[in-house]
N, C-alpha and C positions, 0 to 999 in steps of 0.2 A: 771120410777123412781125406784131407789133401796132404800129400807127402812132400817132404823137402822144401819147407818154407825156410828161407835163409835169413838169419838175423843181420839187418843192415845197420841198426843203431840201438843204443840203450841209453835211457835218460834216468838219472837218479836226482830227486829234488830239483828237477828242471835243468840239470847240467848233464852234458854227454859224458858217458863213462865207457871204458873198454869192456868191463865185465861186472857181474853181480853174483852174490852168494846167497845160500839158503837164508830165508828170513828177510831178505831185502824186498822193498816195494819199488818197482821200477816201471817205466813205460818202454815197451819194446816195439821196434818197427821192423817188419819183415819185408822181403822183396815181393811176396804175394801172400794173400790171406783169404780164407773163405768167410771171415768174420765181417758182419755188417757193422759199419761205424755210425755212431749217433748222428741223426740228421732229421730235419723237419719235425723235431719233437719226439722222434722215436729213439729210445735209449739203445746203446750199442749192445752187441752180442756178448755173452759170457761163455766160458769154456776152458779148454786146457790145451797147452802145447807140450808135447812130450818127446824125449829121445831116450837113449839107453841109460843116461845118467841123471837127467834133469826133468823136473815137472814145473811148468809155469801155470799158475792158476790165473785166468783172466776174469776180471770182475766187470770190466766195461771196455768198449772200443770207441774211439773218437777220431775225428779227422784233424790231423796236424795241419795238413794242406789238403787241397781238393783230392789228390790221389795218394796221399801219404797217411796211412792209418796208424794211430798209436794204440797199443794194447796195454791197459792198466793191469800190470801183472804182479803176482806175489810169487817169489821163488820158493816153492814148497819143498823141493829137494834138489840137491846138487848145486851146480853153478852154471851161469850162462855167459858167453862172450860173443863179441861181434864175429860173424862168419859161421856160427853154429847152425846145424840143420835140425829142424823139428817137424813132426807131423802134427796137424791141427785137428782138434775135435770141438765143434761148436756144441754148446748145451742146447740140444734140440727141443727139450721140454720148455725151456725158457723162451727160445726163439718162437716156438709155436704159440705159446701163451701171449707173447708180445704181438705176434702177427694177428691173433684173434682180436686183441685190444686195439690194434692199429686199424684193422679193417672195419671194426665196429664204429670207430670214430667218424669215418666217412658216412656211414649209415645214419649215425646220430646227428651229424651236422645237417644232413638233408632233412631229417625228421624235425629238428629244432626249427628250421626255416618254415616247414609246413605248419607246425603248431603255433609258433610265436610270430611268424611273419618273415618276409624276405629281407628285412633290415638286419637279421642275424648274420654276423660276420665273424669268422675266426679271429681271435686275438692271441693265439698261442696255444700249444698243446704239449703234453708230456705223456708219453706212452712207454710202459715197461711191462714185464711179465705179470705184475700184480694187478695193475689197473690202468685206465685211461683218464687223464685229466684234461678238460677242454674248456678254454676261456673264450667267451663270445660277447658281442655287443648286444645288450638288451637292458632296458631301464628298470624293470621291476622284478621282484622275486618270482620264480615259477610257482604256480599253484600245484597242489597234490594232483589235481585232475590233469594238468598239462604234463607233469612228470609221467603219469600213468599213460597218457596218450602217446608220448615219445617212446616209452617202453613198448607199447603195443605195436606201433608202426615198425620199429626196429626188429622186434621178435617175429613179426609176420614175414619180414624180408628174410630173416634167418631160416624160417620154416619153408620158404619157397625153394631154398637150396640152389640158387642160381649160380652158374660158374662165373668166376672173376676173369676179366679180360684186361691185360696190360699191353698197351701199344706204345712203342717209342716213335716219336715223330718230331719234325722241326717245330719250334715254338710258334712260328707264324701259322702253321697248319693247325696246331692245337687250339689257337685262338678262334679258329673258324668252327671248331666243334662246340658242344654245349658244356665243355669242361669248366668247372669252377676253379679260378686261379686264386690261391690263398694270399691274403694280405701279408706283407712283410717277408714273403719267401723270395729268394733269389733264384731265378731260373736260367739255366744255360741255353745254348741254341737248340740242343735236342732235349726233349722232355718226355716223361712217361705219363701217358694218359691212363688213368685207372677207372674202369667200369666195374662197380661192385653193386649188386642189386640195382636199384634205380638211381644210384649216385654216380656222378662222373666228375672226377677231379684230377688235377695234376698231382702226382705223388711219387716219391722215390723210395718209399719204405718197403718192408716185407709184408706180404699179405696172404690170407687164406686162399685156397684154390676154389672153394665154393662157400657161399654164405652160411650153409649149414654147419661148416667147421667151427663157427663161432660158438655154437652150442646154445647159449642163453645169454641174455643181456639184462642187467639190472643197474639202475641209477642208485648210488648209495649216499650222495650228498649234493646239495645245490646251495651256493652262497654268493654273496657279492664280494668282489675283491678290490674294486675301485669304482668311481662314479661311472655308471653306465656299462660296467663290465661284470658279467656273472661267471661263475665257475661251476662246472658239473664234473663229478667224479663217478665213474661207472666200472663195473666188473663184468667179466664174461667167463664162459667155460666152467671149470671146476671152482674158480674163485667165486662165481655167481652162486653156485650150489652151496659152497661153504658159507657164504653170506646169508643165504636164506635159512640154512640149518642153524646158524648162530641166532638169527632173529627168532626162529621157532623155539630154540632152547630157552631164550629169555622169556618168551610168552608162557612156556610151560612152567618155568620157575615161578613166575608171578602168579599164575593160576594155582600152583601148589601152595604158595604162601597164603593165598586168599581162600584156599579150599573150595575152588569153583571150577567148573568146566571151562576150557579155553574160550568158548564162544560167549561165555557170560562174564568174562573177566573185566571188560570195560565198565559194565553197569555196576559190578562189584566195587571197582576202584572209586567210581563217582559216589556211590552210596557210602563208602567208608570215609571219604574226604568230607562229605556233608555231615556225617555223624561226628567226626572229629571237631569240625567247626562249631557244631551245636554244643558239644561237651566243653569246649574251651570257653564259650560264652557263659555257660552255666557255672563253670569253675571261677571265672572272673567275678560273677555276681556273688558267689559264696565268699570269695576272698574279701570283697568289699564289706559284706555283712559281718564277717569275722573280725576285720580290722575295726569296724565300728563298735562291735560288742566288746572287743579288747580295750578300745579307747575308753568306753564307759567305765569298765572296771578299773582301768588305770587312773581315770580322772579322780577317783576317790583318794588317791595317794597325794594329791596336790596339797601344799601347805599355804597358810595365809601369811603374807609378808606385807606389812604396811597397807592393808586393804586390798592387795592384789593376790592372785594365786601364783604359786611357783611350783612347777612340776619338772623334776629332773630324774629321768629313769631309763632303764635298759628296756628295749623292746625285743622280744624273742619271737621267732617263727613268722616274721613279717618280711615280705620282699622289700628290697631297697626302695623300689618306686612307690610302694604302699606307705612308706614312712611319711611322705609328704601329706597323703590323705589323712593319716592318723593325726598329724600335727594340726591340720585344718579343723578336723572334727573335734579335737580337744579344745582348741581355741573357742569354737562355737559353744561348747558345753560350759567352759569355765568363764566365759564372757570377758573378764579382765585378767589376762594371764601372760606369763612367759613359760613356754613349753620347750623342754630340751629332751629329744629322744636319741638314744645311741643304740646301734645294733652291731654286734660283733659276730663275724662268721668267716671261716677259712682264713684266719690270721689277718683279716681286714676289719676296720671299723668304719661305719657309716653314721653320719650325724645329720639331724634335721632340727632346726630351731625355728619356733614361731613366737612372735610377740604381737599382742593385740594392739590396734592402732593407738589406743589411749595411753599406752606405756612406751611407745617408741622414743619419746623425748628423754626417757630415763635409761632405757637399755635397747641397743640395736642388735637384731638377730645376727647380723654379719660379724659383730665384735665377739659374740659368744662362740660362734663357729670357729673364728680365728684362734680364740683362747684355747679351745679344745684341740683343734687340728695341729697347732704348734707343738703341743705336748706329744702328739702322735706322729710327728714327722710328716704331716700331710698338709693339705690346703683346702680352702673353701671360701664361700662368700655368698652374697645375694643382696636382697632388699632389706631395709630396716625391719619389716614385719615378717619376712621369711628368708632363711638362708640354709644352705646345706654344704656338706663337705665330707672329707674322709681322711683316713690315714692308716697306720698299722695298728693292730689290736694292742690295747694297753696291757702292761704287765699286771696291773691291779685296777680293775674296772671300778670297784666300789670307791677306791681312793680318788680316782679321776672324777667320778660323779659328785663326791663330797666337795672337792675343790671347785667344781663348776657351780654347785649350789651356792657356795660361799661367794663366789665371784658375782653371780647374778643377784643374790639377796642384798649384797652391799649397795648395788645400783638401785634396787627397788625401794630401799628405805628412805 
């Protein structure tokens, strides 16, 4: 802990204020601070500033100017005013987790260049205690093999447990080393050259002392974010362990659901999907057969009107899309006919009307659908020989069918 950090300024909603009370969210500037400010994609430190009366919880630290750090603070207890003195305590666990993720970004950058090619260039990164997010130039999605190869290279570097070296030197001198300079970064006249594992880059962030401190490295996602730019997200340390534990738990749950050992779960899933597809095909065949059988028994209900057949009836237990097939099959059986089928389910009515070609001059399927749909507050239409529609379920279906029968019969005579 660093003692006696003095409050130089307080900002609330972007405006300078003299003081702030419990519950306020403010940005506090101190004369000195051990907190690391957001820079080069690394998120700022979290932690606490305390004195006898007040607790400030810091959620992020950023640079207002090059050497002026703003602490995003929540006044948890007491009040704070300009001139107050505080002792500072950085959240070490978060800082260490962030350092692991930052250090691994350098190893990953080098590994990506090795696996995908030297054209790979950083296009931005975001590092915090949870994970590292790294954007880079590359045209196609990474394959599973390439992801595994990058993970292998990085984890081997971690296992070698080599010490990290940071050297501060003038920019001109750094250019003569093999250090990778990152696109879009602004460098001052003195820079920090970071050697970690076999990577050498310019960097101002916080880092592990040895590669082994990273613990473990795992890529959790890879995606495209714009033309020619890919994004990789990865985790380290305990987050990497938690990630693998979560994946393992998912596999165990799936295996349990399939009542199979985990190493047989993939073949079990494939087998089940195949079985489902076959069962669905068989079911579709049976539905068609049932519809045809139903249509045959329904055909017997048709009445003779002026030499043509008229069938107006309710269809039960048929899917809406099978109504059309039923109409077609009834037209075939009855040869010269007008067929009207209505299905009512869940407060909705579906209508399908078919008229054989020889009768369309007398009655058009679309007119019949409109006649019924208007009574049901719905709509519909189609060709003269086939039309469909729908609306709300009628209060009295038999009365509606009787009215429809009269409407069509008059046209057929």
